[in-house]
C-alpha positions in Angstrom: -15.8 -23.1 -1.7 -14.6 -19.5 -1.7 -17.1 -18.6 -4.5 -20.0 -20.2 -2.6 -19.1 -18.2 0.5 -18.8 -15.0 -1.5 -22.2 -15.6 -3.1 -23.7 -16.1 0.4 -22.0 -12.9 1.7 -23.3 -11.0 -1.3 -26.9 -12.3 -0.8 -26.9 -11.6 2.9 -25.5 -8.1 2.4 -28.2 -7.4 -0.2 -31.0 -8.8 2.0 -29.8 -6.8 5.1 -29.6 -3.7 2.8 -33.2 -3.9 1.6 -34.3 -2.6 5.0 -32.2 0.5 4.8 -33.2 1.1 1.2 -36.9 0.9 2.2 -36.3 3.4 5.1 -34.4 5.8 2.8 -37.0 5.7 0.0 -40.2 5.9 2.1 -39.0 7.8 5.3 -36.4 10.0 3.8 -33.1 10.9 5.4 -34.2 11.4 9.0 -32.4 8.2 10.1 -29.1 9.3 8.6 -26.5 10.9 10.9 -25.1 13.5 8.5 -26.6 16.9 8.9 -26.2 20.6 8.3 -22.5 20.8 9.3 -21.3 17.4 8.0 -23.4 17.1 4.9 -21.5 14.3 3.2 -21.0 10.9 4.8 -20.7 7.2 4.2 -22.7 7.2 0.9 -20.6 9.9 -0.7 -17.4 8.0 0.4 -18.7 4.7 -1.1 -19.6 6.5 -4.3 -16.0 7.8 -4.6 -14.8 4.2 -3.9 -17.1 2.4 -6.4 -16.9 5.0 -9.2 -13.1 4.9 -8.8 -13.3 1.1 -9.0 -15.2 1.3 -12.2 -12.7 3.7 -13.8 -9.8 1.5 -12.6 -11.4 -1.7 -14.0 -11.8 0.0 -17.4 -8.2 1.2 -17.4 -7.0 -2.3 -16.8 -9.3 -3.6 -19.6 -7.3 -1.4 -22.0 -4.2 -3.5 -21.1 -5.9 -6.3 -22.9 -7.7 -4.6 -25.8 -5.7 -1.5 -26.4 -2.1 -2.2 -25.3 -2.1 -5.9 -25.9 -0.2 -6.8 -22.7 0.2 -10.7 -22.9 -0.5 -11.3 -19.2 -3.9 -9.6 -19.5 -5.1 -11.5 -22.5 -8.6 -12.7 -22.0 -9.2 -10.5 -18.9 -10.7 -7.5 -20.7 -14.3 -8.7 -20.8 -14.3 -9.5 -17.0 -12.9 -6.1 -16.1 -15.4 -4.3 -18.4 -18.2 -6.3 -16.8 -16.8 -5.3 -13.3 -16.9 -1.6 -14.5 -20.4 -2.0 -15.7 -21.5 -3.3 -12.3 -19.5 -1.0 -10.0 -20.3 2.3 -11.7 -24.2 2.0 -11.3 -23.5 0.7 -7.7 -21.5 3.9 -7.0 -24.2 6.1 -8.6 -26.8 4.4 -6.6 -24.8 5.2 -3.4 -24.6 8.9 -4.3 -28.2 8.8 -5.4 -29.3 7.9 -1.9 -27.6 11.0 -0.6 -29.7 13.3 -2.8 -32.7 15.0 -1.3 -34.8 14.8 -4.4 -33.7 11.8 -6.5 -36.7 12.2 -8.8 -35.3 15.5 -10.2 -32.3 13.8 -11.8 -34.0 14.3 -15.2 -33.4 18.0 -14.9 -29.7 17.5 -15.3 -30.3 16.0 -18.8 -33.2 18.2 -20.0 -32.4 21.4 -18.2 -28.6 21.2 -17.7 -26.5 24.0 -16.2 -23.0 23.3 -17.6 -21.5 25.9 -15.4 -22.1 23.4 -12.6 -19.4 20.9 -12.2 -21.9 18.5 -10.7 -23.9 18.6 -13.9 -20.7 17.9 -15.9 -20.0 14.9 -13.7 -23.4 13.5 -14.3 -23.0 13.8 -18.0 -19.5 12.4 -17.8 -20.7 9.3 -15.9 -23.5 8.9 -18.4 -21.1 9.0 -21.3 -18.7 6.7 -19.5 -21.5 4.2 -18.8 -22.4 4.2 -22.5 -18.8 3.7 -23.5 -18.5 0.7 -21.1 -21.6 -0.9 -22.7 -20.3 -0.3 -26.3 -16.8 -1.6 -25.3 -18.3 -4.8 -23.8 -20.4 -5.3 -26.9 -17.4 -4.9 -29.1 -15.4 -7.2 -26.8 -17.9 -9.9 -27.5 -18.3 -9.3 -31.2 -15.1 -7.9 -32.7 -12.4 -7.5 -30.1 -9.6 -7.3 -32.5 -11.1 -4.8 -35.0 -10.5 -1.1 -35.4 -13.8 0.1 -33.8 -12.8 -1.6 -30.6 -9.5 0.2 -30.5 -11.2 3.6 -31.2 -13.8 3.1 -28.5 -11.2 1.9 -26.0 -9.0 4.9 -26.6 -12.0 7.2 -26.0 -13.0 5.2 -22.9 -9.5 5.3 -21.6 -9.4 9.1 -21.7 -12.9 9.4 -20.3 -12.1 7.0 -17.4 -9.1 9.2 -16.4 -11.3 12.4 -16.6 -14.1 11.0 -14.5 -11.7 9.6 -12.0 -9.9 12.9 -11.7 -13.1 14.9 -11.8 -14.1 13.6 -8.4 -10.9 15.1 -7.0 -11.7 18.4 -8.7 -15.3 18.2 -7.3 -13.9 18.1 -3.8 -10.8 20.3 -4.4 -12.7 23.0 -6.1 -14.5 23.8 -2.8 -12.3 26.6 -1.6 -14.1 26.8 1.7 -12.8 23.4 2.7 -9.1 23.8 2.9 -8.4 20.1 3.6 -9.7 19.4 0.1 -8.5 22.5 -1.6 -5.2 21.0 -2.8 -4.0 21.2 -6.3 -2.8 17.5 -6.3 -6.2 16.1 -5.2 -7.5 15.6 -8.8 -4.2 14.1 -9.8 -4.4 11.5 -7.0 -7.8 10.0 -7.9 -6.8 8.3 -11.2 -3.9 6.7 -9.4 -6.3 5.5 -6.7 -8.6 4.2 -9.5 -5.8 2.1 -11.0 -4.9 0.8 -7.5 -8.5 -0.1 -6.8 -8.9 -1.8 -10.1 -5.7 -3.8 -9.6 -6.9 -4.9 -6.1 -10.3 -6.0 -7.6 -8.4 -7.9 -10.3 -6.2 -9.6 -7.7 -9.3 -10.8 -5.9 -11.1 -12.0 -9.1 -8.1 -13.8 -10.6 -6.9 -15.2 -7.2 -10.2 -16.5 -6.0 -12.5 -17.0 -8.9 -10.4 -17.9 -11.9 -8.5 -21.1 -11.0 -9.1 -22.5 -14.5 -6.7 -20.0 -16.0 -3.5 -21.6 -17.5 -1.1 -21.8 -14.6 1.7 -19.8 -16.1 -0.6 -17.0 -17.3 -2.3 -16.9 -13.9 1.0 -16.7 -12.0 2.5 -14.1 -14.4 -0.7 -12.0 -14.2 -0.9 -12.1 -10.4 2.8 -11.1 -10.2 2.3 -8.2 -12.6 -0.8 -7.1 -10.6 1.4 -7.3 -7.5 3.9 -5.0 -9.1 1.2 -2.5 -10.1 -0.2 -2.7 -6.5 3.2 -2.0 -4.9 3.9 0.9 -7.3 0.5 2.5 -6.7 0.6 1.9 -3.0 4.0 3.7 -2.8 2.5 6.6 -4.9 -0.5 6.7 -2.6 1.7 6.8 0.5 3.7 9.6 -1.0 0.6 11.7 -1.8 -0.7 11.1 1.7 2.6 12.0 3.3 2.9 15.2 1.1 -0.7 16.3 1.9 -0.4 15.7 5.7 3.0 17.2 6.2 2.3 20.2 4.0 -1.0 20.9 5.9 0.7 20.5 9.3 3.7 22.6 8.4 1.4 25.3 6.9 -0.6 25.4 10.2 -3.9 26.3 8.7 -6.5 25.7 11.5 -8.9 23.8 9.3 -6.3 21.5 8.0 -4.8 20.9 11.5 -8.2 20.0 12.9 -8.9 17.6 10.0 -5.5 15.8 10.4 -5.8 15.5 14.1 -9.3 14.1 13.6 -7.7 11.4 11.4 -4.4 10.7 13.3 -5.5 10.9 16.9 -9.2 11.5 16.9 -12.3 9.4 16.3 -11.0 8.0 13.0 -7.5 7.2 14.2 -8.1 3.4 14.1 -9.6 3.6 10.6 -6.5 5.6 9.5 -3.7 3.6 11.2 -5.4 0.2 11.6 -7.5 -0.1 8.4 -5.9 2.2 5.8 -2.3 2.0 6.7 -1.7 -1.5 8.3 -4.5 -3.6 6.7 -4.8 -1.7 3.4 -1.2 -0.9 2.7 1.6 -2.4 4.8 0.4 -6.0 4.9 -0.5 -6.3 1.2 2.8 -4.6 0.1 4.9 -6.8 2.3 3.1 -10.0 1.2 2.9 -9.2 -2.5 6.5 -8.2 -2.7 7.3 -11.9 -2.3 6.8 -13.7 -5.7 5.9 -17.0 -4.2 3.1 -15.5 -2.1 1.9 -13.2 -4.8 1.4 -16.1 -7.2 -0.6 -18.0 -4.7 -4.3 -17.5 -5.7 -5.8 -17.5 -2.2 -3.1 -15.2 -0.8 -3.3 -12.8 -3.7 -7.1 -12.7 -3.5 -7.0 -12.0 0.2 -4.5 -9.2 -0.3 -6.9 -7.8 -3.0 -9.6 -7.8 -0.4 -7.5 -6.1 2.2 -6.5 -3.5 -0.3 -10.1 -2.7 -1.3 -11.1 -2.4 2.4 -8.2 0.0 2.8 -9.2 2.1 -0.3 -12.8 2.3 1.0 -11.5 3.5 4.3 -9.3 6.0 2.5 -12.4 7.5 0.8 -14.1 7.9 4.2 -11.0 9.6 5.5 -11.1 12.1 2.6 -14.7 12.9 2.9 -15.4 13.2 6.7 -12.3 14.9 8.1 -12.6 17.6 5.5 -15.9 18.8 7.1 -15.1 18.6 10.8 -13.7 22.1 11.1 -16.2 24.9 11.9 -17.1 27.1 9.0 -17.2 30.0 11.4 -15.9 30.3 15.1 -18.5 29.2 17.6 -20.7 27.5 15.0 -21.0 24.2 17.0 -22.0 26.0 20.2 -24.4 28.5 18.6 -27.1 26.0 17.7 -27.9 22.6 19.1 -29.8 19.7 17.5 -29.4 16.2 16.2 -28.4 17.4 12.8 -26.3 20.3 14.1 -23.1 18.6 15.1 -19.5 18.2 13.9 -19.4 14.6 15.1 -20.3 11.9 12.5 -20.8 8.2 12.8 -22.9 6.5 10.1 -26.2 5.3 11.3 -27.5 1.7 11.0 -29.7 2.8 8.2 -26.7 4.3 6.3 -24.7 1.1 6.8 -27.7 -0.9 5.6 -28.0 1.0 2.4 -24.3 0.6 1.8 -24.7 -3.1 2.5 -27.3 -3.3 -0.3 -25.0 -1.5 -2.7 -22.1 -3.7 -2.0 -24.3 -6.9 -2.1 -25.5 -5.8 -5.5 -21.9 -5.3 -6.7 -20.7 -8.6 -5.4 -23.5 -10.6 -6.8 -23.5 -8.6 -10.1 -19.8 -9.3 -10.7 -20.1 -13.0 -9.8 -23.3 -13.7 -11.8 -21.8 -11.9 -14.8 -18.6 -13.9 -14.7 -20.4 -17.3 -14.1 -23.4 -16.9 -16.4 -24.0 -13.7 -18.3 -20.7 -13.2 -20.1 -20.8 -16.8 -21.5 -24.4 -16.4 -22.5 -23.8 -13.1 -24.2 -20.8 -14.5 -26.0 -22.8 -17.4 -27.3 -25.7 -15.1 -28.3 -23.5 -12.7 -30.3 -21.7 -15.6 -31.9 -25.1 -17.1 -33.0 -26.2 -13.9 -34.6 -23.1 -13.7 -36.8 
C-alpha cells in the first residue's frame, strides 16, 4: 500500500512539475523570484541536497562491497542505483538555475581548470561514470578485485565531491556566512546522514521481504548512524551560529537573525530542528521503534525533509546581507530585493526533479535491477 501511494505521489509530482519545466525552458527565468541580490535559491539548495544524497548513498554502498559489513549485505546495488538516480536529479536542478544551459559543452571542450565550478562539473562527471561502472560490476562480479578497486576510487571521489560543495560556497570570501573553514568538512557528514535517511526509508517501507533479523539489525545500525550524524550536525550548527554571533560580524548576524527569528524561523525551528532532528533522534534511539519498518521509514522521510530544509537555510540566509550599505534602497525592481520566497514555477520545477527521483528509485528497485541482473547473468 505504501509503495502504491509513493508511486502516485511521484507521478503527481512529476506531472505538476512538467508545467514549471516548460515555463523555464521556453520562457526563461522571468518567473523565478531570485534576482541580482539573491542569485541562488531553491534550485541550488535542492542541488546541494540531491548531490549530497548521491554521495551518501555511494558511501553506504561501500559498506557492502568494500568493508563487508554483514548488515549491509545485498544492499549495495540498491544504494548504487539510488546514487545513479539522485545525482542526475541534482544536476538537473542546478542546470535549471543556469542562464545558458546549452553552453555546458564548453566546460568539457574549453575547460578553465582555475575555476572551481569547472572542477566540480568534471568531478561530478567522473563520479557519475564511477557509479555506472560500480553498478555494472555489482551485477557481474561483485566479489572480484576490480569491484574493490573501483569502489575505493569511488569512495574517495564521493567524499571529494561532497566536500567540494562546501568549498564552492566557503571559498566565496564576500559572503561571510559561508566563509567558514569547517563548511567543506560538514558536507561529507551531511551526505552520510542523508544517505542513511534514504536507506531507512527504502528498507523500512519498500523491503519487507528482507530476512527479519537482517532487516531489524540493519534498521538499528542505520538508526545508530543517524543519531551519530545528527549529533555531529547539531554540533556543527551550534559552533557556526555561536561563533558568528560572538564575533559580531554584521553579515553573519543578519543571516542568523534571518534564520532564527526572521522569515525562515519556522523552517529552522519547526522543520530542520524539530521535524528533521529532535523527533527522529528520539524515536530511533528506541530499538523497538527503530526496528519497526513503518516507523523507521517515516523517520527517514522526516530526516530527509529536514536535510532539504537545512540546504535552503545554508543557501538563502548567506545572501540576505547587503553587499554594500544602502544597496537595497538605491535601486528598486522585482529582481532587486533582499527578500526571497520561491515562486510557483520554482516549486514546480523542483516537483518535477523530486518526482523523477522518486519514480526512478522505485522503478529501478522493482524492475530494472532485476532485469539487469538477469541480462548480465545470461551473457556470462
